[in-house]
C-alpha angles and dihedrals in degrees: 000000000000130000126221150137127259104246096181135356128174107197092188093058094032102232144087146144135272123205112215116232115251094015140069091237121124126193132202115241126194124199088247089065095056126106093175130030109261138198135187114294094018115142109235144175120220148164126230127237132177112259136179093277102027135293119354129198112243135171087036112185134172110260 
């Protein structure tokens, strides 16, 4: 399980990006990978899964 902060999330379009704590890595997140509803600047925990364009955040929960 990874920890991070929601950098951007567009609830209308259903996607955004999470910045992993302690790194400069950012991961794409789709609404289908959410457990909890998220907004920008929320602290979250997440898992990573291979996607079409690299790793995606899945099982995203509020920390």
